[in-house]
LUMMI-868248 format. One record per atom (N, C-alpha, C): residue number from 1; residue in one letter; atom name; x, y, z. Coordinates in Angstrom, 2 decimals. Atoms other than C-alpha are relative to their C-alpha. Layout:
BEGIN
    nr   rest   atom         u         v         w
   NUM      A     CA         X         Y         Z
...
END
This chain:
BEGIN
    nr   rest   atom         u         v         w
     1      M      N      0.82     -1.20      0.00
     1      M     CA      0.00      0.00      0.00
     1      M      C      0.87      1.27      0.00
     2      F      N     -0.89     -1.15     -0.09
     2      F     CA      2.79      2.42      0.97
     2      F      C      0.74      0.20     -1.33
     3      L      N     -0.73     -0.08      1.26
     3      L     CA      4.70      1.62     -2.22
     3      L      C     -0.86      0.60     -1.11
     4      R      N      0.91     -0.57      1.03
     4      R     CA      1.66      2.43     -4.41
     4      R      C     -0.18      1.50      0.22
     5      K      N      0.13     -1.44     -0.28
     5      K     CA      1.22      5.80     -2.67
     5      K      C      1.27      0.74     -0.40
     6      F      N     -1.29     -0.60      0.34
     6      F     CA      4.90      6.54     -3.10
     6      F      C      0.15      0.15     -1.51
     7      I      N     -0.08     -0.04      1.47
     7      I     CA      4.79      5.69     -6.82
     7      I      C     -0.98      1.04     -0.55
     8      F      N      0.98     -0.99      0.44
     8      F     CA      1.65      7.81     -7.24
     8      F      C      0.52      1.42      0.22
     9      I      N     -0.56     -1.33     -0.29
     9      I     CA      3.34     10.80     -5.57
     9      I      C      1.12      0.33     -0.97
    10      L      N     -1.06     -0.22      0.99
    10      L     CA      6.40     10.39     -7.80
    10      L      C     -0.56      0.30     -1.38
    11      F      N      0.65     -0.24      1.29
    11      F     CA      4.15     10.21    -10.85
    11      F      C     -0.52      1.43     -0.07
    12      I      N      0.54     -1.37     -0.03
    12      I     CA      2.39     13.45     -9.87
    12      I      C      1.14      1.01     -0.06
    13      Y      N     -1.13     -0.93     -0.04
    13      Y     CA      5.69     15.17     -9.13
    13      Y      C      0.67      0.13     -1.37
    14      F      N     -0.73     -0.06      1.26
    14      F     CA      7.39     14.24    -12.41
    14      F      C     -0.84      0.50     -1.17
    15      F      N      0.82     -0.40      1.14
    15      F     CA      4.45     14.87    -14.74
    15      F      C     -0.73      1.32      0.21
    16      F      N      0.73     -1.23     -0.26
    16      F     CA      2.76     17.79    -13.02
    16      F      C      0.75      0.89      0.99
    17      G      N     -0.79     -0.67     -1.03
    17      G     CA      5.56     19.09    -10.79
    17      G      C      0.01      1.50     -0.08
    18      K      N     -0.06     -1.45      0.13
    18      K     CA      5.78     22.60    -12.19
    18      K      C     -1.30      0.64      0.47
    19      N      N      1.28     -0.55     -0.41
    19      N     CA      2.08     23.18    -11.65
    19      N      C     -0.31     -0.30      1.46
    20      A      N      0.30      0.38     -1.38
    20      A     CA      1.92     21.36     -8.31
    20      A      C      0.85      0.78      0.99
    21      I      N     -0.91     -0.67     -0.92
    21      I     CA      4.91     23.12     -6.76
    21      I      C     -0.16      1.52     -0.06
    22      G      N      0.12     -1.45      0.12
    22      G     CA      4.44     26.65     -8.08
    22      G      C      0.01      0.42     -1.46
    23      K      N      0.08     -0.50      1.36
    23      K     CA      3.84     28.74    -11.15
    23      K      C      1.24      0.82     -0.35
    24      E      N     -1.06     -0.88      0.48
    24      E     CA      6.32     30.62    -13.26
    24      E      C     -0.36      1.44      0.33
    25      Y      N      0.20     -1.43     -0.17
    25      Y     CA      6.80     34.29    -12.58
    25      Y      C      0.59      0.68     -1.23
    26      I      N     -0.43     -0.66      1.23
    26      I     CA      7.01     36.40    -15.75
    26      I      C     -0.18      1.51      0.16
    27      L      N      0.05     -1.45     -0.07
    27      L     CA      7.84     40.11    -15.76
    27      L      C      0.37      0.56     -1.36
    28      K      N     -0.26     -0.68      1.27
    28      K     CA      7.66     42.28    -18.90
    28      K      C      0.23      1.48      0.30
    29      W      N     -0.40     -1.38     -0.29
    29      W     CA      9.34     45.68    -18.88
    29      W      C      0.19      0.74     -1.32
    30      F      N     -0.11     -0.86      1.18
    30      F     CA      9.04     48.44    -21.50
    30      F      C      0.83      1.20      0.42
    31      N      N     -0.91     -1.00     -0.54
    31      N     CA     12.02     50.73    -21.04
    31      N      C      0.50      1.00     -1.02
    32      N      N     -0.68     -1.04      0.75
    32      N     CA     13.64     53.91    -22.27
    32      N      C      1.43      0.05      0.53
    33      V      N     -1.41      0.08     -0.37
    33      V     CA     17.45     53.99    -22.27
    33      V      C      0.71      1.30     -0.35
    34      K      N     -0.86     -1.17      0.23
    34      K     CA     19.88     56.89    -21.91
    34      K      C      1.42     -0.38      0.38
    35      V      N     -1.42      0.14     -0.34
    35      V     CA     23.66     56.73    -22.03
    35      V      C      0.38      1.31      0.69
    36      L      N     -0.31     -1.21     -0.77
    36      L     CA     24.66     59.18    -19.28
    36      L      C      1.39      0.53     -0.30
    37      D      N     -1.35     -0.41      0.35
    37      D     CA     28.35     59.22    -20.16
    37      D      C      0.71     -1.22     -0.58
    38      S      N     -0.72      1.13      0.58
    38      S     CA     30.80     57.11    -22.14
    38      S      C      1.44      0.38     -0.33
    39      L      N     -1.39     -0.13      0.44
    39      L     CA     34.44     56.59    -23.00
    39      L      C      0.20     -0.93     -1.17
    40      E      N     -0.33      0.87      1.14
    40      E     CA     35.61     55.29    -26.36
    40      E      C      1.51     -0.09     -0.08
    41      F      N     -1.43      0.24      0.00
    41      F     CA     39.04     53.72    -26.63
    41      F      C      0.52     -0.19     -1.42
    42      V      N     -0.65      0.11      1.30
    42      V     CA     41.53     53.43    -29.50
    42      V      C     -0.43     -1.26     -0.75
    43      N      N      0.37      1.26      0.65
    43      N     CA     40.53     49.81    -30.19
    43      N      C     -1.49     -0.09     -0.32
    44      K      N      1.44     -0.13      0.28
    44      K     CA     36.88     50.95    -30.63
    44      K      C     -0.89     -0.64      1.08
    45      S      N      0.84      0.46     -1.12
    45      S     CA     35.74     49.41    -27.33
    45      S      C     -0.54      1.23      0.73
    46      K      N      0.64     -1.10     -0.72
    46      K     CA     33.48     51.53    -25.12
    46      K      C     -0.31     -0.41      1.43
    47      Y      N      0.46      0.18     -1.37
    47      Y     CA     32.65     51.93    -21.47
    47      Y      C     -1.02      1.11      0.22
    48      Q      N      1.03     -1.03     -0.17
    48      Q     CA     29.38     53.67    -20.71
    48      Q      C     -0.83     -0.25      1.25
    49      L      N      0.92      0.06     -1.13
    49      L     CA     27.12     54.43    -17.80
    49      L      C     -1.40      0.21     -0.56
    50      T      N      1.31      0.02      0.64
    50      T     CA     23.54     53.63    -18.76
    50      T      C     -1.11      0.04      1.03
    51      L      N      1.22     -0.09     -0.81
    51      L     CA     20.16     54.52    -17.25
    51      L      C     -1.15     -0.54     -0.85
    52      A      N      1.18      0.54      0.69
    52      A     CA     17.09     52.50    -18.23
    52      A      C     -1.16      0.06      0.99
    53      E      N      1.17     -0.06     -0.88
    53      E     CA     13.61     53.11    -16.82
    53      E      C     -1.27     -0.11     -0.82
    54      G      N      1.28      0.14      0.67
    54      G     CA     10.02     52.36    -17.63
    54      G      C     -0.97     -0.83      0.80
    55      S      N      1.06      0.74     -0.68
    55      S     CA      6.83     50.58    -16.72
    55      S      C      0.11     -1.50     -0.28
    56      W      N     -0.02      1.45      0.13
    56      W     CA      6.43     46.83    -16.20
    56      W      C     -1.35     -0.57      0.41
    57      E      N      1.18      0.76     -0.42
    57      E     CA      3.70     44.23    -15.77
    57      E      C      0.42     -1.46      0.15
    58      D      N     -0.33      1.41     -0.16
    58      D     CA      3.73     40.62    -14.60
    58      D      C     -1.21     -0.87     -0.30
    59      N      N      1.07      0.93      0.35
    59      N     CA      1.65     37.51    -15.19
    59      N      C     -1.02     -0.18      1.12
    60      Y      N      0.99      0.03     -1.07
    60      Y     CA     -0.25     38.06    -11.91
    60      Y      C     -0.86      1.26      0.03
    61      G      N      0.80     -1.22      0.08
    61      G     CA     -1.76     41.38    -12.97
    61      G      C      0.59      1.18      0.74
    62      N      N     -0.66     -1.12     -0.68
    62      N     CA      0.70     43.55    -11.05
    62      N      C      0.71      0.86     -1.04
    63      Y      N     -0.70     -0.93      0.88
    63      Y     CA      2.33     46.58    -12.62
    63      Y      C      0.71      1.03      0.83
    64      G      N     -0.76     -0.99     -0.74
    64      G     CA      4.79     49.25    -11.64
    64      G      C      1.06      0.65     -0.86
    65      F      N     -1.08     -0.75      0.64
    65      F     CA      7.97     51.15    -12.45
    65      F      C      1.33     -0.64      0.38
    66      L      N     -1.32      0.58     -0.21
    66      L     CA     11.55     49.88    -12.81
    66      L      C      1.05      0.94     -0.55
    67      K      N     -1.10     -0.88      0.39
    67      K     CA     14.75     51.92    -12.94
    67      K      C      1.32     -0.72      0.22
    68      C      N     -1.29      0.69     -0.07
    68      C     CA     18.22     50.50    -13.68
    68      C      C      1.13      0.96     -0.33
    69      L      N     -1.17     -0.83      0.22
    69      L     CA     21.65     52.06    -13.58
    69      L      C      1.24     -0.87      0.11
    70      G      N     -1.23      0.76     -0.10
    70      G     CA     25.05     50.60    -14.30
    70      G      C      0.89      0.12     -1.21
    71      P      N     -0.97     -0.06      1.09
    71      P     CA     28.10     50.19    -16.49
    71      P      C     -0.26     -1.06     -1.07
    72      V      N      0.05      0.92      1.13
    72      V     CA     28.09     48.58    -19.91
    72      V      C      1.35      0.11     -0.71
    73      K      N     -1.25      0.06      0.74
    73      K     CA     31.36     47.50    -21.51
    73      K      C     -0.30     -0.61     -1.35
    74      I      N      0.25      0.47      1.36
    74      I     CA     31.25     47.09    -25.28
    74      I      C      1.34     -0.26     -0.67
    75      D      N     -1.28      0.35      0.61
    75      D     CA     34.07     45.25    -27.00
    75      D      C      0.05      0.51     -1.45
    76      P      N     -0.12     -0.52      1.37
    76      P     CA     35.39     46.23    -30.47
    76      P      C     -0.94     -0.65     -1.01
    77      E      N      0.93      0.69      0.89
    77      E     CA     33.05     43.67    -32.10
    77      E      C     -1.47      0.34      0.29
    78      G      N      1.37     -0.40     -0.31
    78      G     CA     29.95     45.25    -30.52
    78      G      C     -0.70     -0.87      1.02
    79      K      N      0.60      0.85     -1.03
    79      K     CA     29.37     42.65    -27.80
    79      K      C     -0.02      0.77      1.32
    80      A      N      0.17     -0.71     -1.27
    80      A     CA     28.05     44.03    -24.50
    80      A      C      0.23     -0.94      1.17
    81      N      N     -0.21      0.70     -1.27
    81      N     CA     29.09     42.94    -21.03
    81      N      C     -0.52      0.96      1.07
    82      L      N      0.57     -0.92     -0.97
    82      L     CA     26.91     44.42    -18.32
    82      L      C     -0.39     -0.69      1.29
    83      E      N      0.49      0.42     -1.31
    83      E     CA     26.03     44.11    -14.67
    83      E      C     -0.58      1.26      0.63
    84      V      N      0.67     -1.20     -0.50
    84      V     CA     23.46     46.70    -13.62
    84      V      C     -0.93     -0.35      1.15
    85      I      N      0.89      0.16     -1.15
    85      I     CA     21.35     47.18    -10.51
    85      I      C     -1.28      0.78     -0.29
    86      C      N      1.30     -0.62      0.27
    86      C     CA     17.63     47.98    -10.69
    86      C      C     -0.82      0.08      1.29
    87      K      N      0.93     -0.18     -1.11
    87      K     CA     15.05     49.26     -8.24
    87      K      C     -1.40      0.08     -0.59
    88      G      N      1.36      0.03      0.51
    88      G     CA     11.39     48.48     -8.82
    88      G      C     -1.03      0.13      1.11
    89      S      N      1.13     -0.07     -0.92
    89      S     CA      8.06     49.11     -7.20
    89      S      C     -1.27     -0.31     -0.78
    90      D      N      1.27      0.30      0.67
    90      D     CA      4.51     48.02     -7.92
    90      D      C     -1.08      0.96      0.44
    91      H      N      1.12     -0.91     -0.25
    91      H     CA      1.12     49.71     -7.76
    91      H      C     -0.50     -0.06      1.44
    92      L      N      0.39      0.11     -1.41
    92      L     CA      0.66     48.54     -4.13
    92      L      C      1.15      0.40      0.93
    93      E      N     -1.17     -0.49     -0.73
    93      E     CA      4.02     50.05     -3.04
    93      E      C      0.88     -1.10      0.58
    94      N      N     -0.98      1.04     -0.31
    94      N     CA      5.83     46.71     -2.73
    94      N      C      1.24      0.32     -0.82
    95      N      N     -1.26     -0.35      0.65
    95      N     CA      9.51     47.09     -3.65
    95      N      C      0.87     -1.23     -0.22
    96      F      N     -0.99      1.05      0.25
    96      F     CA     12.25     44.91     -5.11
    96      F      C      1.20      0.61     -0.69
    97      S      N     -1.23     -0.37      0.71
    97      S     CA     15.81     45.21     -6.38
    97      S      C      0.51     -1.24     -0.71
    98      I      N     -0.55      1.10      0.78
    98      I     CA     17.38     43.07     -9.07
    98      I      C      1.35      0.39     -0.59
    99      K      N     -1.25     -0.20      0.72
    99      K     CA     20.76     42.65    -10.70
    99      K      C     -0.15     -0.68     -1.35
   100      L      N      0.04      0.56      1.36
   100      L     CA     20.91     42.14    -14.47
   100      L      C      1.43     -0.25     -0.46
   101      I      N     -1.33      0.38      0.49
   101      I     CA     23.91     40.29    -15.90
   101      I      C     -0.17     -0.53     -1.41
   102      R      N      0.14      0.45      1.40
   102      R     CA     24.43     39.84    -19.62
   102      R      C      1.32      0.15     -0.73
   103      K      N     -1.13     -0.04      0.94
   103      K     CA     27.18     39.06    -22.15
   103      K      C     -0.56     -0.45     -1.34
   104      S      N      0.59      0.34      1.30
   104      S     CA     25.76     39.23    -25.67
   104      S      C      0.12      1.20     -0.93
   105      D      N      0.04     -1.16      0.88
   105      D     CA     25.14     41.54    -28.60
   105      D      C     -0.53      1.20      0.77
   106      Y      N      0.39     -1.22     -0.71
   106      Y     CA     24.56     45.14    -27.57
   106      Y      C     -1.51      0.23     -0.04
   107      D      N      1.41     -0.37      0.16
   107      D     CA     21.02     45.55    -28.92
   107      D      C     -0.99     -1.14      0.22
   108      V      N      0.88      1.14     -0.23
   108      V     CA     19.64     42.05    -28.29
   108      V      C      0.79     -1.07      0.75
   109      G      N     -0.72      1.05     -0.68
   109      G     CA     20.50     39.22    -25.96
   109      G      C     -0.77     -0.63      1.14
   110      V      N      0.57      0.68     -1.15
   110      V     CA     19.79     36.92    -23.07
   110      V      C      0.99      0.11      1.15
   111      G      N     -0.84     -0.12     -1.18
   111      G     CA     21.07     37.10    -19.52
   111      G      C     -0.69     -0.59      1.21
   112      E      N      0.53      0.51     -1.26
   112      E     CA     20.35     36.42    -15.88
   112      E      C     -0.43      1.16      0.89
   113      T      N      0.51     -0.95     -0.99
   113      T     CA     18.26     38.36    -13.38
   113      T      C      0.11     -0.67      1.36
   114      I      N     -0.07      0.51     -1.36
   114      I     CA     18.94     37.92     -9.66
   114      I      C     -0.74      0.98      0.90
   115      Y      N      0.71     -0.85     -0.97
   115      Y     CA     16.49     39.25     -7.07
   115      Y      C      0.88      0.15      1.24
   116      I      N     -0.89     -0.23     -1.14
   116      I     CA     18.59     40.87     -4.32
   116      I      C     -0.73      0.59      1.20
   117      Y      N      0.78     -0.57     -1.10
   117      Y     CA     15.86     42.52     -2.21
   117      Y      C     -1.47     -0.03     -0.40
   118      G      N      1.43     -0.05      0.29
   118      G     CA     12.10     42.39     -1.92
   118      G      C     -0.83      0.19      1.25
   119      T      N      0.97     -0.14     -1.07
   119      T     CA      9.21     43.48      0.27
   119      T      C     -1.33     -0.54     -0.49
   120      G      N      1.32      0.48      0.38
   120      G     CA      5.68     42.15      0.33
   120      G      C      0.08     -1.23     -0.87
   121      R      N      0.08      1.15      0.90
   121      R     CA      4.97     39.80     -2.54
   121      R      C      1.34     -0.37     -0.64
   122      Y      N     -1.30      0.26      0.64
   122      Y     CA      8.59     40.05     -3.80
   122      Y      C      1.04     -0.58      0.96
   123      K      N     -0.92      0.56     -1.00
   123      K     CA     10.21     38.83     -0.58
   123      K      C      0.35     -1.45     -0.33
   124      S      N     -0.24      1.42      0.33
   124      S     CA      9.85     35.21     -1.75
   124      S      C      0.90     -0.17     -1.22
   125      L      N     -0.86      0.10      1.19
   125      L     CA     11.84     36.00     -4.93
   125      L      C      1.47      0.28      0.31
   126      V      N     -1.38     -0.34     -0.34
   126      V     CA     15.00     37.11     -3.07
   126      V      C      0.90     -1.22     -0.18
   127      D      N     -1.01      1.01      0.34
   127      D     CA     18.05     35.10     -4.23
   127      D      C     -0.40     -0.91     -1.16
   128      R      N      0.37      0.80      1.17
   128      R     CA     16.13     33.60     -7.16
   128      R      C      0.68      0.53     -1.23
   129      K      N     -0.62     -0.35      1.27
   129      K     CA     17.83     33.56    -10.51
   129      K      C     -0.99     -0.29     -1.11
   130      C      N      0.96      0.11      1.09
   130      C     CA     15.73     34.11    -13.61
   130      C      C      0.73      0.24     -1.31
   131      K      N     -0.54     -0.25      1.34
   131      K     CA     16.49     34.04    -17.32
   131      K      C     -0.74      1.18     -0.61
   132      Y      N      0.67     -1.11      0.67
   132      Y     CA     15.81     37.19    -19.30
   132      Y      C      0.48      0.15     -1.44
   133      A      N     -0.33     -0.36      1.38
   133      A     CA     15.76     38.34    -22.89
   133      A      C     -0.36      1.47     -0.18
   134      I      N      0.26     -1.42      0.26
   134      I     CA     15.94     41.91    -24.14
   134      I      C      0.24      0.29     -1.47
   135      K      N     -0.13     -0.45      1.38
   135      K     CA     15.51     43.55    -27.52
   135      K      C     -0.18      1.50     -0.02
   136      Y      N      0.10     -1.45      0.12
   136      Y     CA     16.21     47.21    -28.18
   136      Y      C     -0.41      0.38     -1.41
   137      I      N      0.42     -0.55      1.28
   137      I     CA     14.64     49.20    -30.97
   137      I      C      0.32      1.49     -0.01
   138      K      N     -0.27     -1.44      0.14
   138      K     CA     15.13     52.72    -32.25
   138      K      C      1.39      0.37      0.52
   139      E      N     -1.38     -0.32     -0.32
   139      E     CA     18.93     52.80    -31.97
   139      E      C      0.30     -0.10      1.49
   140      V      N     -0.24      0.31     -1.41
   140      V     CA     19.01     51.35    -28.45
   140      V      C     -0.48      1.12      0.92
   141      T      N      0.59     -0.97     -0.92
   141      T     CA     16.79     53.99    -26.89
   141      T      C     -1.29     -0.52      0.62
   142      K      N      1.22      0.60     -0.53
   142      K     CA     13.66     51.90    -26.36
   142      K      C      0.18     -1.51     -0.04
   143      G      N     -0.22      1.44     -0.06
   143      G     CA     13.59     48.29    -25.28
   143      G      C     -1.19     -0.75      0.55
   144      F      N      0.98      0.92     -0.56
   144      F     CA     11.43     45.34    -24.47
   144      F      C      0.77     -1.10      0.71
   145      Y      N     -0.69      0.95     -0.86
   145      Y     CA     12.57     43.08    -21.63
   145      Y      C     -1.02     -0.96      0.58
   146      R      N      0.89      1.00     -0.60
   146      R     CA     11.06     39.86    -20.29
   146      R      C      0.85     -1.00      0.77
   147      H      N     -0.70      1.07     -0.72
   147      H     CA     12.24     37.54    -17.54
   147      H      C     -0.99     -1.02      0.55
   148      I      N      0.81      1.12     -0.48
   148      I     CA     10.95     34.18    -16.38
   148      I      C      0.75     -0.68      1.13
   149      C      N     -0.53      0.74     -1.16
   149      C     CA     11.54     32.63    -12.95
   149      C      C     -0.81     -1.28      0.10
   150      K      N      0.70      1.29     -0.13
   150      K     CA     10.72     28.97    -12.64
   150      K      C      0.14     -0.53      1.41
END
């Protein structure tokens, strides 16, 4: 009897585990980007301080504002290496901070989001790592960002 229950629980876990344990968290962010200052070197690499801010929404019906600031290093081939810190808040005044890490093309790429602080509903996301994708349009001044935490 115990063995059948155990096998049944394993079956449920392996085939329905994602839904039984918890749902994905998806955040979509529509941002505007400004390069606050930059340095260009002889080899055509760049170092710039970038500000990105805009509104976001998630798959639970929450929405708010997100602001990011940090350095972006661009190699001579146009590949970006960044690690920026962001501060966000939602419409109910819950707050969170995330770190975005990415090594990819400058105007499009995938990276990792790490939640470093959270209040209210975002407290449970602290220390979670999420995958993100970003695509910039209009000469890297407007972007669409989406991350998924499983």
